[in-house]
Backbone of each chain as nested JSON, in Angstrom:
{
  "chains": [
    {"id": "A", "residues": [
      {"number": 1, "name": "UNK", "atoms": {"N": [36.144, 60.541, 44.133], "CA": [37.227, 60.587, 43.144], "C": [36.697, 61.134, 41.818]}},
      {"number": 2, "name": "UNK", "atoms": {"N": [37.445, 62.058, 41.261], "CA": [37.076, 62.548, 39.94], "C": [37.552, 61.531, 38.914]}},
      {"number": 3, "name": "UNK", "atoms": {"N": [36.885, 61.483, 37.774], "CA": [37.35, 60.566, 36.736], "C": [38.583, 61.177, 36.087]}},
      {"number": 4, "name": "UNK", "atoms": {"N": [39.649, 60.402, 36.008], "CA": [40.904, 60.923, 35.469], "C": [40.795, 61.088, 33.962]}},
      {"number": 5, "name": "UNK", "atoms": {"N": [41.335, 62.182, 33.423], "CA": [41.384, 62.307, 31.977], "C": [42.308, 61.228, 31.426]}},
      {"number": 6, "name": "UNK", "atoms": {"N": [42.084, 60.835, 30.19], "CA": [42.93, 59.784, 29.632], "C": [44.29, 60.365, 29.24]}},
      {"number": 7, "name": "UNK", "atoms": {"N": [45.242, 59.467, 29.032], "CA": [46.606, 59.846, 28.698], "C": [46.623, 60.535, 27.325]}},
      {"number": 8, "name": "UNK", "atoms": {"N": [47.237, 61.722, 27.24], "CA": [47.286, 62.396, 25.937], "C": [48.111, 61.598, 24.936]}},
      {"number": 9, "name": "UNK", "atoms": {"N": [47.912, 61.893, 23.676], "CA": [48.558, 61.149, 22.592], "C": [50.075, 61.129, 22.717]}},
      {"number": 10, "name": "UNK", "atoms": {"N": [50.628, 59.916, 22.638], "CA": [52.078, 59.772, 22.624], "C": [52.728, 59.683, 23.99]}},
      {"number": 11, "name": "UNK", "atoms": {"N": [51.958, 59.892, 25.034], "CA": [52.513, 59.852, 26.387], "C": [52.467, 58.442, 26.951]}},
      {"number": 12, "name": "UNK", "atoms": {"N": [53.456, 58.134, 27.795], "CA": [53.464, 56.862, 28.501], "C": [53.361, 57.122, 29.989]}},
      {"number": 13, "name": "UNK", "atoms": {"N": [52.66, 56.236, 30.659], "CA": [52.605, 56.304, 32.108], "C": [53.708, 55.41, 32.66]}},
      {"number": 14, "name": "UNK", "atoms": {"N": [54.577, 55.985, 33.476], "CA": [55.716, 55.239, 34.03], "C": [55.455, 54.954, 35.505]}},
      {"number": 15, "name": "UNK", "atoms": {"N": [55.708, 53.713, 35.911], "CA": [55.374, 53.31, 37.286], "C": [56.412, 53.783, 38.306]}},
      {"number": 16, "name": "UNK", "atoms": {"N": [57.705, 53.661, 37.934], "CA": [58.754, 53.952, 38.907], "C": [59.828, 54.838, 38.306]}},
      {"number": 17, "name": "UNK", "atoms": {"N": [60.006, 56.073, 38.765], "CA": [59.091, 56.759, 39.686], "C": [57.806, 57.145, 38.967]}},
      {"number": 18, "name": "UNK", "atoms": {"N": [56.706, 57.302, 39.724], "CA": [55.407, 57.582, 39.107], "C": [55.47, 58.867, 38.279]}},
      {"number": 19, "name": "UNK", "atoms": {"N": [55.295, 58.73, 36.983], "CA": [55.462, 59.893, 36.103], "C": [54.827, 59.659, 34.739]}},
      {"number": 20, "name": "UNK", "atoms": {"N": [54.724, 60.733, 33.994], "CA": [54.28, 60.688, 32.603], "C": [55.459, 61.08, 31.738]}},
      {"number": 21, "name": "UNK", "atoms": {"N": [55.642, 60.387, 30.623], "CA": [56.8, 60.657, 29.768], "C": [56.392, 60.756, 28.304]}},
      {"number": 22, "name": "UNK", "atoms": {"N": [56.988, 61.718, 27.632], "CA": [56.892, 61.732, 26.171], "C": [58.121, 62.385, 25.557]}},
      {"number": 23, "name": "UNK", "atoms": {"N": [58.525, 61.85, 24.407], "CA": [59.602, 62.446, 23.612], "C": [58.981, 63.176, 22.426]}},
      {"number": 24, "name": "UNK", "atoms": {"N": [59.38, 64.409, 22.243], "CA": [58.935, 65.208, 21.098], "C": [60.104, 65.411, 20.142]}},
      {"number": 25, "name": "UNK", "atoms": {"N": [59.847, 65.197, 18.859], "CA": [60.88, 65.41, 17.834], "C": [60.589, 66.695, 17.067]}},
      {"number": 26, "name": "UNK", "atoms": {"N": [61.643, 67.403, 16.699], "CA": [61.466, 68.639, 15.936], "C": [62.383, 68.644, 14.726]}},
      {"number": 27, "name": "UNK", "atoms": {"N": [62.052, 69.504, 13.788], "CA": [62.833, 69.552, 12.549], "C": [64.093, 70.392, 12.675]}},
      {"number": 28, "name": "UNK", "atoms": {"N": [64.128, 71.264, 13.681], "CA": [65.266, 72.176, 13.79], "C": [65.504, 72.567, 15.242]}},
      {"number": 29, "name": "UNK", "atoms": {"N": [66.675, 73.107, 15.479], "CA": [66.997, 73.618, 16.814], "C": [66.068, 74.785, 17.162]}},
      {"number": 30, "name": "UNK", "atoms": {"N": [65.719, 75.58, 16.176], "CA": [64.8, 76.7, 16.402], "C": [63.439, 76.232, 16.901]}},
      {"number": 31, "name": "UNK", "atoms": {"N": [62.92, 75.185, 16.282], "CA": [61.638, 74.626, 16.719], "C": [61.746, 74.056, 18.137]}},
      {"number": 32, "name": "UNK", "atoms": {"N": [62.884, 73.398, 18.4], "CA": [63.116, 72.834, 19.731], "C": [63.101, 73.928, 20.789]}},
      {"number": 33, "name": "UNK", "atoms": {"N": [63.823, 75.008, 20.511], "CA": [63.898, 76.125, 21.456], "C": [62.532, 76.794, 21.633]}},
      {"number": 34, "name": "UNK", "atoms": {"N": [61.799, 76.916, 20.549], "CA": [60.476, 77.55, 20.635], "C": [59.554, 76.732, 21.542]}},
      {"number": 35, "name": "UNK", "atoms": {"N": [59.627, 75.412, 21.405], "CA": [58.816, 74.537, 22.261], "C": [59.228, 74.694, 23.727]}},
      {"number": 36, "name": "UNK", "atoms": {"N": [60.527, 74.756, 23.985], "CA": [61.006, 74.927, 25.359], "C": [60.529, 76.254, 25.956]}},
      {"number": 37, "name": "UNK", "atoms": {"N": [60.491, 77.287, 25.141], "CA": [59.99, 78.586, 25.618], "C": [58.529, 78.482, 26.012]}},
      {"number": 38, "name": "UNK", "atoms": {"N": [57.748, 77.773, 25.182], "CA": [56.318, 77.623, 25.479], "C": [56.119, 76.79, 26.747]}},
      {"number": 39, "name": "UNK", "atoms": {"N": [56.953, 75.758, 26.908], "CA": [56.859, 74.936, 28.119], "C": [57.186, 75.772, 29.353]}},
      {"number": 40, "name": "UNK", "atoms": {"N": [58.166, 76.663, 29.233], "CA": [58.539, 77.503, 30.374], "C": [57.357, 78.377, 30.791]}},
      {"number": 41, "name": "UNK", "atoms": {"N": [56.646, 78.91, 29.803], "CA": [55.473, 79.734, 30.108], "C": [54.384, 78.889, 30.767]}},
      {"number": 42, "name": "UNK", "atoms": {"N": [54.225, 77.668, 30.266], "CA": [53.225, 76.762, 30.842], "C": [53.581, 76.395, 32.288]}},
      {"number": 43, "name": "UNK", "atoms": {"N": [54.868, 76.188, 32.55], "CA": [55.316, 75.894, 33.915], "C": [55.017, 77.055, 34.846]}},
      {"number": 44, "name": "UNK", "atoms": {"N": [55.285, 78.261, 34.358], "CA": [55.045, 79.442, 35.176], "C": [53.561, 79.564, 35.509]}},
      {"number": 45, "name": "UNK", "atoms": {"N": [52.733, 79.272, 34.526], "CA": [51.283, 79.399, 34.725], "C": [50.74, 78.339, 35.677]}},
      {"number": 46, "name": "UNK", "atoms": {"N": [51.251, 77.107, 35.511], "CA": [50.678, 75.973, 36.251], "C": [51.434, 75.646, 37.542]}},
      {"number": 47, "name": "UNK", "atoms": {"N": [52.654, 76.172, 37.684], "CA": [53.455, 75.841, 38.857], "C": [54.001, 74.426, 38.804]}},
      {"number": 48, "name": "UNK", "atoms": {"N": [53.968, 73.824, 37.63], "CA": [54.422, 72.443, 37.484], "C": [55.7, 72.421, 36.625]}},
      {"number": 49, "name": "UNK", "atoms": {"N": [56.768, 71.964, 37.206], "CA": [58.068, 71.996, 36.537], "C": [58.569, 70.588, 36.246]}},
      {"number": 50, "name": "UNK", "atoms": {"N": [58.328, 70.087, 35.031], "CA": [58.781, 68.74, 34.691], "C": [60.295, 68.704, 34.512]}},
      {"number": 51, "name": "UNK", "atoms": {"N": [60.854, 67.519, 34.502], "CA": [62.233, 67.365, 34.068], "C": [62.256, 67.37, 32.544]}},
      {"number": 52, "name": "UNK", "atoms": {"N": [63.161, 68.147, 31.997], "CA": [63.245, 68.268, 30.55], "C": [64.637, 67.892, 30.084]}},
      {"number": 53, "name": "UNK", "atoms": {"N": [64.692, 67.046, 29.087], "CA": [65.974, 66.71, 28.477], "C": [65.876, 67.055, 27.007]}},
      {"number": 54, "name": "UNK", "atoms": {"N": [66.898, 67.752, 26.488], "CA": [66.791, 68.086, 25.069], "C": [68.141, 68.127, 24.38]}},
      {"number": 55, "name": "UNK", "atoms": {"N": [68.079, 67.906, 23.093], "CA": [69.236, 68.05, 22.23], "C": [68.849, 69.003, 21.12]}},
      {"number": 56, "name": "UNK", "atoms": {"N": [69.501, 68.88, 19.98], "CA": [69.252, 69.842, 18.903], "C": [67.824, 69.718, 18.343]}},
      {"number": 57, "name": "UNK", "atoms": {"N": [67.307, 68.503, 18.325], "CA": [66.032, 68.288, 17.633], "C": [65.051, 67.401, 18.396]}},
      {"number": 58, "name": "UNK", "atoms": {"N": [65.201, 67.346, 19.701], "CA": [64.228, 66.586, 20.49], "C": [64.118, 67.143, 21.905]}},
      {"number": 59, "name": "UNK", "atoms": {"N": [62.963, 66.893, 22.51], "CA": [62.761, 67.246, 23.915], "C": [62.083, 66.071, 24.604]}},
      {"number": 60, "name": "UNK", "atoms": {"N": [62.682, 65.588, 25.686], "CA": [62.053, 64.557, 26.51], "C": [61.422, 65.227, 27.728]}},
      {"number": 61, "name": "UNK", "atoms": {"N": [60.151, 64.952, 27.949], "CA": [59.436, 65.578, 29.055], "C": [59.025, 64.502, 30.062]}},
      {"number": 62, "name": "UNK", "atoms": {"N": [59.404, 64.681, 31.309], "CA": [58.999, 63.767, 32.381], "C": [58.252, 64.563, 33.441]}},
      {"number": 63, "name": "UNK", "atoms": {"N": [56.985, 64.247, 33.586], "CA": [56.143, 64.948, 34.551], "C": [55.9, 64.033, 35.744]}},
      {"number": 64, "name": "UNK", "atoms": {"N": [56.44, 64.411, 36.886], "CA": [56.277, 63.582, 38.083], "C": [54.99, 63.927, 38.81]}},
      {"number": 65, "name": "UNK", "atoms": {"N": [54.426, 62.938, 39.487], "CA": [53.326, 63.221, 40.395], "C": [53.864, 63.959, 41.608]}},
      {"number": 66, "name": "UNK", "atoms": {"N": [52.976, 64.646, 42.315], "CA": [53.4, 65.439, 43.472], "C": [53.812, 64.544, 44.636]}},
      {"number": 67, "name": "UNK", "atoms": {"N": [54.938, 64.883, 45.259], "CA": [55.405, 64.169, 46.45], "C": [55.479, 62.656, 46.26]}},
      {"number": 68, "name": "UNK", "atoms": {"N": [55.896, 62.227, 45.07], "CA": [56.084, 60.794, 44.833], "C": [54.818, 60.025, 44.537]}},
      {"number": 69, "name": "UNK", "atoms": {"N": [53.684, 60.739, 44.523], "CA": [52.42, 60.056, 44.22], "C": [52.243, 59.9, 42.711]}},
      {"number": 70, "name": "UNK", "atoms": {"N": [51.265, 59.102, 42.314], "CA": [50.971, 58.928, 40.895], "C": [50.504, 60.256, 40.303]}},
      {"number": 71, "name": "UNK", "atoms": {"N": [50.849, 60.511, 39.043], "CA": [50.377, 61.732, 38.392], "C": [48.856, 61.787, 38.408]}},
      {"number": 72, "name": "UNK", "atoms": {"N": [48.303, 62.95, 38.656], "CA": [46.849, 63.12, 38.712], "C": [46.359, 64.038, 37.603]}},
      {"number": 73, "name": "UNK", "atoms": {"N": [45.188, 64.585, 37.821], "CA": [44.566, 65.451, 36.817], "C": [45.466, 66.623, 36.423]}},
      {"number": 74, "name": "UNK", "atoms": {"N": [46.111, 67.211, 37.418], "CA": [46.962, 68.374, 37.189], "C": [48.088, 68.039, 36.208]}},
      {"number": 75, "name": "UNK", "atoms": {"N": [48.722, 66.883, 36.435], "CA": [49.831, 66.46, 35.578], "C": [49.329, 66.052, 34.188]}},
      {"number": 76, "name": "UNK", "atoms": {"N": [48.178, 65.397, 34.16], "CA": [47.612, 64.99, 32.868], "C": [47.225, 66.207, 32.03]}},
      {"number": 77, "name": "UNK", "atoms": {"N": [46.737, 67.229, 32.701], "CA": [46.373, 68.437, 31.966], "C": [47.637, 69.117, 31.421]}},
      {"number": 78, "name": "UNK", "atoms": {"N": [48.706, 69.099, 32.233], "CA": [49.969, 69.668, 31.757], "C": [50.434, 68.928, 30.503]}},
      {"number": 79, "name": "UNK", "atoms": {"N": [50.38, 67.587, 30.547], "CA": [50.818, 66.771, 29.409], "C": [49.992, 67.085, 28.173]}},
      {"number": 80, "name": "UNK", "atoms": {"N": [48.688, 67.239, 28.375], "CA": [47.8, 67.524, 27.255], "C": [48.125, 68.89, 26.637]}},
      {"number": 81, "name": "UNK", "atoms": {"N": [48.338, 69.87, 27.488], "CA": [48.626, 71.219, 26.991], "C": [50.018, 71.278, 26.347]}},
      {"number": 82, "name": "UNK", "atoms": {"N": [50.987, 70.527, 26.911], "CA": [52.331, 70.473, 26.307], "C": [52.251, 69.901, 24.896]}},
      {"number": 83, "name": "UNK", "atoms": {"N": [51.421, 68.88, 24.745], "CA": [51.26, 68.247, 23.428], "C": [50.718, 69.251, 22.413]}},
      {"number": 84, "name": "UNK", "atoms": {"N": [49.767, 70.04, 22.855], "CA": [49.205, 71.065, 21.964], "C": [50.271, 72.1, 21.591]}},
      {"number": 85, "name": "UNK", "atoms": {"N": [51.129, 72.431, 22.543], "CA": [52.174, 73.442, 22.303], "C": [53.223, 72.962, 21.297]}},
      {"number": 86, "name": "UNK", "atoms": {"N": [53.389, 71.642, 21.233], "CA": [54.392, 71.084, 20.325], "C": [53.996, 71.245, 18.869]}},
      {"number": 87, "name": "UNK", "atoms": {"N": [52.71, 71.426, 18.631], "CA": [52.249, 71.569, 17.241], "C": [51.74, 72.979, 16.97]}},
      {"number": 88, "name": "UNK", "atoms": {"N": [52.036, 73.884, 17.923], "CA": [51.513, 75.249, 17.802], "C": [52.26, 76.053, 16.736]}},
      {"number": 89, "name": "UNK", "atoms": {"N": [53.312, 75.452, 16.181], "CA": [54.028, 76.093, 15.103], "C": [54.9, 77.238, 15.533]}}
    ]},
    {"id": "B", "residues": [
      {"number": 1, "name": "UNK", "atoms": {"N": [100.174, 66.054, 17.464], "CA": [99.048, 66.172, 18.395], "C": [99.208, 67.425, 19.252]}},
      {"number": 2, "name": "UNK", "atoms": {"N": [98.109, 68.16, 19.387], "CA": [98.145, 69.292, 20.296], "C": [97.962, 68.769, 21.716]}},
      {"number": 3, "name": "UNK", "atoms": {"N": [98.496, 69.519, 22.686], "CA": [98.292, 69.083, 24.055], "C": [96.866, 69.433, 24.448]}},
      {"number": 4, "name": "UNK", "atoms": {"N": [96.142, 68.453, 24.984], "CA": [94.744, 68.668, 25.329], "C": [94.642, 69.536, 26.567]}},
      {"number": 5, "name": "UNK", "atoms": {"N": [93.69, 70.489, 26.57], "CA": [93.466, 71.247, 27.791], "C": [92.932, 70.308, 28.86]}},
      {"number": 6, "name": "UNK", "atoms": {"N": [93.161, 70.634, 30.116], "CA": [92.685, 69.748, 31.178], "C": [91.184, 69.918, 31.375]}},
      {"number": 7, "name": "UNK", "atoms": {"N": [90.584, 68.966, 32.061], "CA": [89.145, 68.951, 32.311], "C": [88.757, 70.147, 33.201]}},
      {"number": 8, "name": "UNK", "atoms": {"N": [87.773, 70.935, 32.782], "CA": [87.368, 72.074, 33.609], "C": [86.792, 71.609, 34.948]}},
      {"number": 9, "name": "UNK", "atoms": {"N": [86.75, 72.503, 35.897], "CA": [86.312, 72.177, 37.254], "C": [84.914, 71.565, 37.284]}},
      {"number": 10, "name": "UNK", "atoms": {"N": [84.808, 70.426, 37.97], "CA": [83.499, 69.81, 38.178], "C": [83.052, 68.874, 37.075]}},
      {"number": 11, "name": "UNK", "atoms": {"N": [83.79, 68.828, 35.99], "CA": [83.408, 67.965, 34.864], "C": [84.004, 66.572, 35.019]}},
      {"number": 12, "name": "UNK", "atoms": {"N": [83.264, 65.595, 34.505], "CA": [83.758, 64.223, 34.475], "C": [83.901, 63.771, 33.038]}},
      {"number": 13, "name": "UNK", "atoms": {"N": [84.92, 62.992, 32.801], "CA": [85.087, 62.39, 31.491], "C": [84.425, 61.016, 31.524]}},
      {"number": 14, "name": "UNK", "atoms": {"N": [83.486, 60.783, 30.604], "CA": [82.739, 59.532, 30.572], "C": [83.213, 58.703, 29.374]}},
      {"number": 15, "name": "UNK", "atoms": {"N": [83.456, 57.414, 29.616], "CA": [84.029, 56.567, 28.562], "C": [82.997, 56.109, 27.534]}},
      {"number": 16, "name": "UNK", "atoms": {"N": [81.805, 55.727, 28.028], "CA": [80.8, 55.138, 27.134], "C": [79.439, 55.768, 27.344]}},
      {"number": 17, "name": "UNK", "atoms": {"N": [78.884, 56.506, 26.398], "CA": [79.57, 56.947, 25.179], "C": [80.573, 58.052, 25.509]}},
      {"number": 18, "name": "UNK", "atoms": {"N": [81.604, 58.204, 24.675], "CA": [82.66, 59.183, 24.981], "C": [82.075, 60.588, 25.116]}},
      {"number": 19, "name": "UNK", "atoms": {"N": [82.176, 61.148, 26.309], "CA": [81.535, 62.432, 26.56], "C": [82.082, 63.102, 27.813]}},
      {"number": 20, "name": "UNK", "atoms": {"N": [81.736, 64.358, 27.951], "CA": [82.037, 65.125, 29.154], "C": [80.713, 65.427, 29.836]}},
      {"number": 21, "name": "UNK", "atoms": {"N": [80.699, 65.317, 31.16], "CA": [79.45, 65.537, 31.897], "C": [79.649, 66.438, 33.1]}},
      {"number": 22, "name": "UNK", "atoms": {"N": [78.701, 67.33, 33.292], "CA": [78.653, 68.053, 34.561], "C": [77.231, 68.442, 34.911]}},
      {"number": 23, "name": "UNK", "atoms": {"N": [76.924, 68.384, 36.219], "CA": [75.645, 68.864, 36.725], "C": [75.86, 70.233, 37.361]}},
      {"number": 24, "name": "UNK", "atoms": {"N": [75.033, 71.184, 36.996], "CA": [75.074, 72.52, 37.591], "C": [73.833, 72.725, 38.448]}},
      {"number": 25, "name": "UNK", "atoms": {"N": [74.025, 73.242, 39.655], "CA": [72.89, 73.529, 40.542], "C": [72.642, 75.034, 40.598]}},
      {"number": 26, "name": "UNK", "atoms": {"N": [71.396, 75.415, 40.694], "CA": [71.062, 76.837, 40.777], "C": [70.091, 77.092, 41.922]}},
      {"number": 27, "name": "UNK", "atoms": {"N": [70.009, 78.348, 42.322], "CA": [69.155, 78.699, 43.458], "C": [67.693, 78.881, 43.06]}},
      {"number": 28, "name": "UNK", "atoms": {"N": [67.462, 79.101, 41.779], "CA": [66.086, 79.392, 41.362], "C": [65.861, 78.959, 39.918]}},
      {"number": 29, "name": "UNK", "atoms": {"N": [64.601, 78.88, 39.56], "CA": [64.239, 78.564, 38.18], "C": [64.721, 79.675, 37.244]}},
      {"number": 30, "name": "UNK", "atoms": {"N": [64.682, 80.902, 37.722], "CA": [65.169, 82.026, 36.917], "C": [66.642, 81.881, 36.572]}},
      {"number": 31, "name": "UNK", "atoms": {"N": [67.441, 81.502, 37.559], "CA": [68.878, 81.293, 37.319], "C": [69.1, 80.134, 36.351]}},
      {"number": 32, "name": "UNK", "atoms": {"N": [68.291, 79.076, 36.525], "CA": [68.395, 77.916, 35.631], "C": [68.119, 78.323, 34.192]}},
      {"number": 33, "name": "UNK", "atoms": {"N": [67.044, 79.071, 33.991], "CA": [66.665, 79.523, 32.653], "C": [67.715, 80.461, 32.053]}},
      {"number": 34, "name": "UNK", "atoms": {"N": [68.27, 81.317, 32.885], "CA": [69.292, 82.255, 32.394], "C": [70.517, 81.484, 31.892]}},
      {"number": 35, "name": "UNK", "atoms": {"N": [70.906, 80.446, 32.627], "CA": [72.039, 79.619, 32.205], "C": [71.732, 78.923, 30.878]}},
      {"number": 36, "name": "UNK", "atoms": {"N": [70.517, 78.401, 30.749], "CA": [70.132, 77.733, 29.5], "C": [70.166, 78.702, 28.318]}},
      {"number": 37, "name": "UNK", "atoms": {"N": [69.779, 79.936, 28.555], "CA": [69.834, 80.945, 27.489], "C": [71.273, 81.19, 27.054]}},
      {"number": 38, "name": "UNK", "atoms": {"N": [72.165, 81.269, 28.037], "CA": [73.582, 81.505, 27.716], "C": [74.169, 80.306, 26.974]}},
      {"number": 39, "name": "UNK", "atoms": {"N": [73.776, 79.1, 27.4], "CA": [74.246, 77.893, 26.696], "C": [73.76, 77.885, 25.255]}},
      {"number": 40, "name": "UNK", "atoms": {"N": [72.538, 78.327, 25.032], "CA": [71.99, 78.355, 23.667], "C": [72.825, 79.281, 22.785]}},
      {"number": 41, "name": "UNK", "atoms": {"N": [73.213, 80.425, 23.344], "CA": [74.046, 81.366, 22.59], "C": [75.417, 80.747, 22.305]}},
      {"number": 42, "name": "UNK", "atoms": {"N": [75.947, 80.04, 23.297], "CA": [77.252, 79.386, 23.124], "C": [77.177, 78.285, 22.055]}},
      {"number": 43, "name": "UNK", "atoms": {"N": [76.062, 77.563, 22.039], "CA": [75.874, 76.523, 21.017], "C": [75.82, 77.146, 19.626]}},
      {"number": 44, "name": "UNK", "atoms": {"N": [75.111, 78.236, 19.52], "CA": [74.984, 78.915, 18.235], "C": [76.364, 79.376, 17.748]}},
      {"number": 45, "name": "UNK", "atoms": {"N": [77.162, 79.878, 18.666], "CA": [78.489, 80.399, 18.308], "C": [79.453, 79.28, 17.918]}},
      {"number": 46, "name": "UNK", "atoms": {"N": [79.39, 78.172, 18.67], "CA": [80.386, 77.114, 18.499], "C": [79.919, 75.988, 17.581]}},
      {"number": 47, "name": "UNK", "atoms": {"N": [78.598, 75.918, 17.327], "CA": [78.071, 74.824, 16.525], "C": [78.055, 73.505, 17.275]}},
      {"number": 48, "name": "UNK", "atoms": {"N": [78.204, 73.579, 18.567], "CA": [78.244, 72.364, 19.387], "C": [76.991, 72.307, 20.272]}},
      {"number": 49, "name": "UNK", "atoms": {"N": [76.189, 71.272, 20.073], "CA": [74.913, 71.169, 20.776], "C": [74.914, 69.986, 21.735]}},
      {"number": 50, "name": "UNK", "atoms": {"N": [75.197, 70.238, 23.006], "CA": [75.215, 69.14, 23.977], "C": [73.801, 68.656, 24.287]}},
      {"number": 51, "name": "UNK", "atoms": {"N": [73.687, 67.498, 24.896], "CA": [72.412, 67.084, 25.467], "C": [72.248, 67.803, 26.8]}},
      {"number": 52, "name": "UNK", "atoms": {"N": [71.097, 68.382, 27.002], "CA": [70.84, 69.125, 28.234], "C": [69.633, 68.548, 28.938]}},
      {"number": 53, "name": "UNK", "atoms": {"N": [69.776, 68.302, 30.217], "CA": [68.644, 67.868, 31.018], "C": [68.473, 68.864, 32.143]}},
      {"number": 54, "name": "UNK", "atoms": {"N": [67.247, 69.327, 32.368], "CA": [67.095, 70.291, 33.453], "C": [65.771, 70.174, 34.159]}},
      {"number": 55, "name": "UNK", "atoms": {"N": [65.776, 70.611, 35.394], "CA": [64.571, 70.728, 36.193], "C": [64.497, 72.155, 36.689]}},
      {"number": 56, "name": "UNK", "atoms": {"N": [63.846, 72.358, 37.802], "CA": [63.64, 73.725, 38.295], "C": [64.953, 74.379, 38.719]}},
      {"number": 57, "name": "UNK", "atoms": {"N": [65.865, 73.583, 39.253], "CA": [67.07, 74.182, 39.844], "C": [68.361, 73.444, 39.491]}},
      {"number": 58, "name": "UNK", "atoms": {"N": [68.362, 72.747, 38.372], "CA": [69.601, 72.09, 37.956], "C": [69.631, 71.934, 36.439]}},
      {"number": 59, "name": "UNK", "atoms": {"N": [70.852, 71.839, 35.927], "CA": [71.049, 71.543, 34.502], "C": [72.155, 70.494, 34.381]}},
      {"number": 60, "name": "UNK", "atoms": {"N": [71.859, 69.394, 33.713], "CA": [72.88, 68.388, 33.406], "C": [73.345, 68.59, 31.961]}},
      {"number": 61, "name": "UNK", "atoms": {"N": [74.653, 68.722, 31.791], "CA": [75.205, 68.958, 30.466], "C": [76.051, 67.76, 30.042]}},
      {"number": 62, "name": "UNK", "atoms": {"N": [75.744, 67.181, 28.895], "CA": [76.538, 66.087, 28.343], "C": [77.049, 66.502, 26.972]}},
      {"number": 63, "name": "UNK", "atoms": {"N": [78.367, 66.635, 26.88], "CA": [78.995, 67.053, 25.622], "C": [79.651, 65.83, 24.983]}},
      {"number": 64, "name": "UNK", "atoms": {"N": [79.116, 65.416, 23.841], "CA": [79.658, 64.247, 23.165], "C": [80.813, 64.633, 22.249]}},
      {"number": 65, "name": "UNK", "atoms": {"N": [81.737, 63.703, 22.061], "CA": [82.742, 63.895, 21.033], "C": [82.093, 63.742, 19.667]}},
      {"number": 66, "name": "UNK", "atoms": {"N": [82.755, 64.279, 18.661], "CA": [82.184, 64.247, 17.309], "C": [82.216, 62.828, 16.739]}},
      {"number": 67, "name": "UNK", "atoms": {"N": [81.106, 62.403, 16.141], "CA": [81.023, 61.111, 15.463], "C": [81.461, 59.94, 16.343]}},
      {"number": 68, "name": "UNK", "atoms": {"N": [81.119, 59.998, 17.618], "CA": [81.42, 58.897, 18.519], "C": [82.861, 58.842, 19.005]}},
      {"number": 69, "name": "UNK", "atoms": {"N": [83.669, 59.822, 18.586], "CA": [85.062, 59.852, 19.061], "C": [85.129, 60.492, 20.444]}},
      {"number": 70, "name": "UNK", "atoms": {"N": [86.297, 60.368, 21.07], "CA": [86.5, 60.991, 22.376], "C": [86.422, 62.516, 22.235]}},
      {"number": 71, "name": "UNK", "atoms": {"N": [85.887, 63.181, 23.262], "CA": [85.837, 64.639, 23.232], "C": [87.248, 65.215, 23.06]}},
      {"number": 72, "name": "UNK", "atoms": {"N": [87.379, 66.233, 22.243], "CA": [88.68, 66.85, 21.995], "C": [88.72, 68.281, 22.487]}},
      {"number": 73, "name": "UNK", "atoms": {"N": [89.638, 69.046, 21.947], "CA": [89.83, 70.437, 22.37], "C": [88.543, 71.263, 22.243]}},
      {"number": 74, "name": "UNK", "atoms": {"N": [87.823, 71.031, 21.142], "CA": [86.597, 71.796, 20.884], "C": [85.59, 71.592, 22.005]}},
      {"number": 75, "name": "UNK", "atoms": {"N": [85.41, 70.322, 22.395], "CA": [84.446, 69.989, 23.446], "C": [84.931, 70.479, 24.817]}},
      {"number": 76, "name": "UNK", "atoms": {"N": [86.245, 70.364, 25.042], "CA": [86.788, 70.836, 26.323], "C": [86.646, 72.349, 26.463]}},
      {"number": 77, "name": "UNK", "atoms": {"N": [86.812, 73.04, 25.353], "CA": [86.653, 74.493, 25.403], "C": [85.193, 74.853, 25.68]}},
      {"number": 78, "name": "UNK", "atoms": {"N": [84.276, 74.092, 25.065], "CA": [82.857, 74.331, 25.329], "C": [82.567, 74.151, 26.817]}},
      {"number": 79, "name": "UNK", "atoms": {"N": [83.084, 73.061, 27.393], "CA": [82.866, 72.774, 28.817], "C": [83.407, 73.899, 29.687]}},
      {"number": 80, "name": "UNK", "atoms": {"N": [84.582, 74.377, 29.325], "CA": [85.209, 75.443, 30.092], "C": [84.374, 76.723, 30.027]}},
      {"number": 81, "name": "UNK", "atoms": {"N": [83.913, 77.048, 28.84], "CA": [83.118, 78.27, 28.68], "C": [81.746, 78.134, 29.343]}},
      {"number": 82, "name": "UNK", "atoms": {"N": [81.162, 76.928, 29.287], "CA": [79.881, 76.697, 29.959], "C": [80.023, 76.91, 31.465]}},
      {"number": 83, "name": "UNK", "atoms": {"N": [81.134, 76.449, 32.014], "CA": [81.396, 76.6, 33.445], "C": [81.451, 78.079, 33.821]}},
      {"number": 84, "name": "UNK", "atoms": {"N": [82.101, 78.858, 32.978], "CA": [82.197, 80.298, 33.231], "C": [80.807, 80.942, 33.165]}},
      {"number": 85, "name": "UNK", "atoms": {"N": [79.967, 80.46, 32.25], "CA": [78.625, 81.034, 32.093], "C": [77.726, 80.745, 33.29]}},
      {"number": 86, "name": "UNK", "atoms": {"N": [78.016, 79.649, 33.984], "CA": [77.186, 79.258, 35.131], "C": [77.366, 80.21, 36.301]}},
      {"number": 87, "name": "UNK", "atoms": {"N": [78.479, 80.924, 36.33], "CA": [78.739, 81.843, 37.439], "C": [78.696, 83.293, 36.961]}},
      {"number": 88, "name": "UNK", "atoms": {"N": [78.193, 83.481, 35.731], "CA": [78.206, 84.825, 35.151], "C": [77.136, 85.722, 35.769]}},
      {"number": 89, "name": "UNK", "atoms": {"N": [76.293, 85.126, 36.65], "CA": [75.277, 85.908, 37.361], "C": [74.128, 86.32, 36.498]}}
    ]}
  ]
}
């Protein structure tokens, strides 16, 4: 077993269904949309498509583990990179 | 009072909180993203920003009434136009 990376800042580990969750707040609809665009690029690169919920100034990201399993390194790395994208300006 | 337009196809009227809801299914992530782009343009035009939840092949749209009131003509028109955008190819 590889040692799992720790949970990125602001993320919660959810037991049922096994997933990682974080809510991101933004100052404007433009910032919200820009973050969603970056997430779309990240999904394309990683092949990982989280459930996304958003309004004018927030985005909720839920990253499920594969096939109902607990999130692993792949999902944790996605969460970490998503967090970086939220502050990429 | 103006006569309210009827609920567009596939939409449900939700009592608490007062809102209109519909789930749209798509064949691909590309179609899903294209619909979200069209919704963004519609939001910009109408000033109405629904809550949107999406995954790889679906989009859930929740249109709230203004200030906690029941959805009115403005929201019903948004729902109707969103429905048309989902089949715009």
